[in-house]
C-alpha positions, 0 to 999 in steps of 0.5 A, a space after each residue: 132455287 137452281 135445280 140440283 146438279 149435285 149427284 148426291 142430291 138427285 134422289 129423294 124418297 118419302 115413306 108413309 107419314 114421312 116427307 123428305 123435302 126436295 132440294 128442288 123448289 118448284 116455281 111458285 104460283 101453281 103449287 097447292 097444298 102438299 099431300 100427306 106423303 109424296 115422292 119427288 125424284 130427280 134422275 141424271 142420265 149420261 148416254 154415251 155413244 161411241 165412247 165419250 165422243 158423243 154424250 147426251 145428258 138428261 136431268 129428269 124431274 118426277 113427282 109421285 112417279 110422274 115425270 114433270 120436266 127434263 133438261 136435254 143437253 141435245 136441246 140445251 133447254 128444259 122441256 116440260 112433260 106435263 102442264 104441271 111441269 111447264 111453269 118450272 121449265 119456263 122458270 129455269 129456262 129464263 135463268 141463264 145461270 141455271 141453263 149454263 150450269 145444266 149445259 156444263 154437266 156434259 163435260 163436268 159430270 158425264 165425261 169426267 166420270 166416264 174417264 174415271 170409270 175407264 181407268 178403274 175398268 183397266 184393272 177390272 176383269 170378268 171370267 167368261 162363261 163358255 158352253 156348246 150347243 148343237 143347233 141342227 141335227 146331231 145324228 152321225 153323217 149329217 151336217 151339224 151346226 155347233 155353237 160356242 156361247 162365250 158370255 159375261 166377260 170383260 174386257 172385250 178382247 178375247 180369242 176363241 177357236 174351234 178345235 176338231 180332233 186336235 186341229 184348229 178348224 177355220 173353214 166353216 167357222 162364223 161368229 156374231 159381232 161382239 155384243 155388249 151387255 147392260 152391265 159392261 160385260 160382253 158376249 160373242 157366239 162362234 159357229 162351226 158347221 161340220 159333219 160329225 163322225 163317231 169318235 170325233 172330239 170338238 173343243 171350243 177354246 177360249 183365251 182371255 186376260 182374266 184366265 191363267 190358262 185357256 178354257 176348253 169345253 168339249 163336245 162329242 157326237 156320242 155324248 149328244 142328246 141324239 146319241 143318248 136318245 138312240 142308246 136309250 131307245 135300243 135299251 128299251 127295245 131290248 128289254 121289251 123284247 126280252 120280256 115278250 120272249 120270256 112271257 111267250 116261253 112261260 105260256 108255251 111251257 104252261 100249255 105244254 104241261 097241261 096238254 092231256 095224254 092221248 091214249 094210243 089204241 092197241 092192236 087186237 090180239 087174235 
């Protein structure tokens, strides 16, 4: 029997005491008595490089989570992975109809589904997530590298800009390449090297087709963790100073109150 190329028949699972027979019949001769329960599985994989210009099709067969053999469109044949899978790979390779069917899957299955998904994706939009993180010193009058992380958006076309005090920054701006996530979404990071001063306001502005209006995320030097830490240190220092002064005053007053009166000698009366 041909190895199944129907996507709906590519996966079988067996639970305890239950066996689902695979549509794939292993070539006879090497098969022994089947165990009480087992799992057979087939996986079809389409690997797209540069869109649909370069496509690799893999059809992989497993028995109890061990891969036995696979078809590779780059090779054009079935390749055994174990000794147990070698008779099957040889059997399938000996049948021109099976090889022709597997080789045709690149066009019939991979590229066809790519075009279908591409049409669906035209209406699919995911709103980007935006955040700002300083990566260098955050103190005033020192250079700081601000990073605007724009993540998990689709489609990839996007416009990001740094705005300082209402004016767009362009001179010290760098960005990473557009990075593709495993779930079809994208991410990109925009860097700004700057010397923040008290009162400055930095905004990362993102425009995307999923948005009715741009996303703006604001960062101020005074609201940075460093500034908060300095303010907290000042408050703690003030409180401790007040405590020490109060304790010192209490001790001073207590000691003053307990000091014995020294009698003043009187002049003898002649």
